C-alpha positions as CSV (number, residue, x, y, z in Angstrom):
1,X,-33.7,-24.0,11.6
2,X,-32.8,-20.3,12.2
3,X,-32.2,-19.1,15.7
4,X,-33.5,-15.6,16.4
5,X,-32.8,-13.5,19.5
6,X,-35.4,-10.8,20.3
7,X,-34.2,-8.2,22.8
8,X,-37.4,-6.3,23.6
9,X,-39.2,-5.4,26.8
10,X,-42.6,-4.9,25.3
11,X,-44.1,-8.4,25.8
12,X,-47.0,-7.8,23.4
13,X,-44.5,-7.1,20.6
14,X,-42.4,-10.1,21.6
15,X,-45.4,-12.4,21.4
16,X,-46.4,-11.0,18.0
17,X,-42.9,-11.4,16.6
18,X,-42.6,-14.9,18.1
19,X,-45.7,-16.1,16.4
20,X,-44.6,-15.0,12.9
21,X,-41.0,-16.1,13.4
22,X,-42.1,-19.5,14.4
23,X,-44.3,-19.6,11.3
24,X,-41.0,-19.1,9.4
25,X,-39.5,-22.1,11.1
26,X,-37.4,-20.1,13.6
27,X,-36.4,-21.0,17.1
28,X,-36.9,-17.8,19.2
29,X,-35.0,-16.7,22.3
30,X,-36.2,-13.6,24.2
31,X,-34.5,-11.2,26.6
32,X,-36.2,-8.1,28.1
33,X,-33.1,-6.1,29.0
34,X,-29.9,-5.0,27.3
35,X,-27.4,-6.9,29.5
36,X,-29.3,-10.1,29.2
37,X,-29.5,-9.6,25.5
38,X,-25.7,-9.1,25.2
39,X,-25.0,-12.3,27.1
40,X,-27.4,-14.3,25.0
41,X,-26.0,-12.9,21.8
42,X,-22.4,-13.8,22.8
43,X,-23.3,-17.2,24.1
44,X,-26.0,-18.5,21.8
45,X,-24.6,-17.4,18.4
46,X,-28.1,-16.5,16.9
47,X,-28.6,-16.1,13.1
48,X,-30.5,-12.8,13.6
49,X,-30.8,-10.3,16.5
50,X,-34.0,-8.2,16.7
51,X,-33.1,-5.3,19.0
52,X,-35.2,-2.6,20.5
53,X,-33.6,0.8,21.0
54,X,-35.2,1.6,24.3
55,X,-34.2,-1.1,26.8
56,X,-33.6,-1.2,30.6
57,X,-30.0,-1.6,31.9
58,X,-28.4,-1.1,28.5
59,X,-30.0,0.6,25.5
60,X,-30.0,-1.0,22.0
61,X,-27.5,1.4,20.6
62,X,-24.9,0.6,23.2
63,X,-25.7,-3.1,23.0
64,X,-25.2,-3.1,19.2
65,X,-22.0,-1.2,19.7
66,X,-20.7,-3.8,22.2
67,X,-21.6,-6.6,19.8
68,X,-19.6,-5.1,17.0
69,X,-16.7,-4.3,19.4
70,X,-16.7,-8.0,20.4
71,X,-16.6,-9.1,16.7
72,X,-20.2,-10.4,16.8
73,X,-21.1,-10.0,13.1
74,X,-24.7,-11.5,13.4
75,X,-27.2,-9.4,11.4
76,X,-29.0,-6.9,13.6
77,X,-32.5,-5.5,12.9
78,X,-33.1,-2.4,15.1
79,X,-36.6,-1.5,16.4
80,X,-37.4,2.0,17.5
81,X,-40.6,3.7,18.7
82,X,-39.0,7.1,18.3
83,X,-39.6,9.2,15.2
84,X,-36.3,11.1,15.5
85,X,-33.9,10.5,12.6
86,X,-31.0,10.4,15.1
87,X,-32.0,7.0,16.4
88,X,-31.9,5.5,12.9
89,X,-28.7,7.1,12.1
90,X,-27.0,6.0,15.3
91,X,-28.3,2.5,14.8
92,X,-26.8,2.2,11.4
93,X,-23.6,3.9,12.4
94,X,-22.9,1.4,15.3
95,X,-23.4,-1.5,12.9
96,X,-27.1,-2.4,12.6
97,X,-28.1,-4.0,9.3
98,X,-31.7,-2.8,9.1
99,X,-34.3,-1.0,11.2
100,X,-38.0,-0.7,11.6
101,X,-39.9,2.2,13.2
102,X,-42.8,1.2,15.5
103,X,-45.6,0.8,14.7
104,X,-44.7,-1.4,11.7
105,X,-46.7,-3.9,9.7
106,X,-46.2,-7.6,10.2
107,X,-45.9,-8.0,6.4
108,X,-43.0,-5.6,6.3
109,X,-41.3,-7.3,9.2
110,X,-41.6,-10.7,7.6
111,X,-40.3,-9.4,4.3
112,X,-37.2,-7.9,5.9
113,X,-36.5,-11.0,7.9
114,X,-36.8,-13.2,4.8
115,X,-34.4,-10.8,3.0
116,X,-31.8,-11.2,5.7
117,X,-32.1,-15.0,5.6
118,X,-31.9,-15.0,1.8
119,X,-28.6,-13.1,1.9
120,X,-27.3,-15.6,4.5
121,X,-28.4,-18.5,2.3
122,X,-26.7,-17.0,-0.8
123,X,-23.5,-16.5,1.2
124,X,-23.5,-20.2,2.3
125,X,-24.3,-21.4,-1.2
126,X,-21.5,-19.4,-2.6
127,X,-19.1,-20.8,0.0
128,X,-20.1,-24.4,-0.8
129,X,-19.7,-24.0,-4.6
130,X,-16.4,-22.1,-4.9
131,X,-13.9,-21.1,-2.3
132,X,-11.2,-20.1,-4.8
133,X,-12.0,-16.4,-5.3
134,X,-9.3,-14.6,-3.4
135,X,-8.0,-11.1,-3.7
136,X,-4.6,-10.2,-2.3
137,X,-3.0,-6.8,-2.0
138,X,0.4,-7.1,-0.4
139,X,-0.3,-8.4,3.1
140,X,-4.1,-8.0,2.9
141,X,-5.9,-11.1,1.7
142,X,-9.7,-11.2,1.0
143,X,-11.3,-14.5,0.6
144,X,-14.7,-13.5,-0.9
145,X,-16.4,-16.9,-0.9
146,X,-15.4,-17.8,2.6
147,X,-16.0,-14.2,3.9
148,X,-12.6,-14.1,5.5
149,X,-10.0,-11.3,5.7
150,X,-6.4,-11.8,6.7
151,X,-3.9,-9.0,7.4
152,X,-0.3,-10.2,7.7
153,X,-1.7,-13.7,8.3
154,X,-4.0,-12.6,11.1
155,X,-7.8,-12.8,10.8
156,X,-9.6,-9.5,10.7
157,X,-13.1,-9.6,12.1
158,X,-15.5,-7.4,10.1
159,X,-19.2,-6.8,10.3
160,X,-21.3,-7.8,7.3
161,X,-21.5,-4.3,6.0
162,X,-17.8,-3.6,6.5
163,X,-17.0,-6.8,4.6
164,X,-19.3,-5.9,1.7
165,X,-17.8,-2.5,1.4
166,X,-14.3,-3.9,1.3
167,X,-15.2,-6.5,-1.3
168,X,-17.0,-4.0,-3.5
169,X,-14.1,-1.5,-3.4
170,X,-11.3,-4.1,-3.7
171,X,-13.0,-5.8,-6.6
172,X,-12.9,-2.6,-8.5
173,X,-9.5,-1.0,-7.7
174,X,-9.3,2.6,-8.9
175,X,-13.0,3.1,-9.3
176,X,-14.5,5.9,-7.2
177,X,-17.9,5.4,-5.6
178,X,-19.8,8.3,-4.1
179,X,-21.5,7.9,-0.8
180,X,-25.0,7.7,-2.2
181,X,-23.9,4.9,-4.6
182,X,-22.3,2.9,-1.8
183,X,-25.4,3.4,0.4
184,X,-27.7,2.1,-2.3
185,X,-25.5,-0.8,-3.2
186,X,-24.6,-2.0,0.3
187,X,-27.6,-1.0,2.4
188,X,-30.4,-0.9,-0.3
189,X,-33.8,0.5,0.3
190,X,-35.0,3.0,2.9
191,X,-31.6,4.5,3.7
192,X,-31.6,7.5,1.5
193,X,-30.3,10.6,3.3
194,X,-28.0,8.6,5.6
195,X,-24.8,9.0,3.4
196,X,-22.8,9.8,6.5
197,X,-23.4,6.3,7.7
198,X,-21.0,5.2,4.9
199,X,-18.3,7.5,6.4
200,X,-18.7,5.8,9.8
201,X,-18.4,2.3,8.3
202,X,-15.4,3.3,6.2
203,X,-13.7,4.7,9.3
204,X,-14.3,1.5,11.2
205,X,-13.0,-0.6,8.3
206,X,-9.9,1.5,8.0
207,X,-9.3,1.2,11.7
208,X,-9.1,-2.6,11.2
209,X,-7.0,-2.8,8.1
210,X,-5.0,0.4,7.7
211,X,-1.5,0.6,9.2
212,X,-1.8,4.3,9.5
213,X,-5.3,5.9,9.7
214,X,-3.8,9.3,8.9
215,X,-2.4,8.0,5.6
216,X,-4.7,5.2,4.3
217,X,-3.0,2.7,2.2
218,X,-5.9,0.5,1.0
219,X,-9.1,2.6,1.0
220,X,-8.5,6.1,-0.3
221,X,-10.7,9.2,-0.2
222,X,-11.5,10.6,-3.6
223,X,-12.0,14.3,-2.7
224,X,-15.3,15.7,-3.7
225,X,-16.6,12.2,-4.7
226,X,-16.3,9.4,-2.2
227,X,-14.0,6.4,-1.8
228,X,-11.9,4.0,-3.9
229,X,-9.5,1.1,-3.4
230,X,-5.9,1.9,-4.1
231,X,-5.2,0.7,-7.7
232,X,-1.5,1.0,-7.2
233,X,-1.6,-2.1,-5.0
234,X,-2.7,-4.3,-7.9
235,X,0.1,-6.5,-9.2
236,X,1.1,-5.8,-12.8
């Protein structure tokens, strides 16, 4: 059974989401304010967090930012009633995995929840079948199947998108990817036009693995194109 945390102060929306999540076999927890949602997320370890942008006490953007700052990598689906693009951009840049703009159809909501759970199931299946696929570049070790990254023997906590970016780039050293390509491959549908979101995630990823942010060692900028993993680190 999947545990889902809904942080939403509109009780009509909460009841609607609860009904359909329970039909999917989920156990649902609800909080109506940001501080309560943060506490539940950190203590209950849910499989999915559905997070409204406009919340009392702490808004959804700040809440998501605090989750990622505390190494909570649980997938986050952001809900917003605003039409401004800035909310969607901010949500993605602070680490949300998906978003829906109110009003949204129940069918689309269910489809997106199922897609998140399918990705989790695939990750778990891959881990149970094979835990030997490991990439190492000097002191950086990436265990793809176990979704674990070590730097100088110390575990590095990455969000799901940060990890996926690192795996994609490090699996293809020297290959340059433009921002649109990375956006399509990592985020998928409905994110066209948010290429700068890639920059934000790359910057956060670099802050966690690079010894010198001013002179990146692992993830290099290909000027005029995008990003690549440093092929010079591949052992001959």
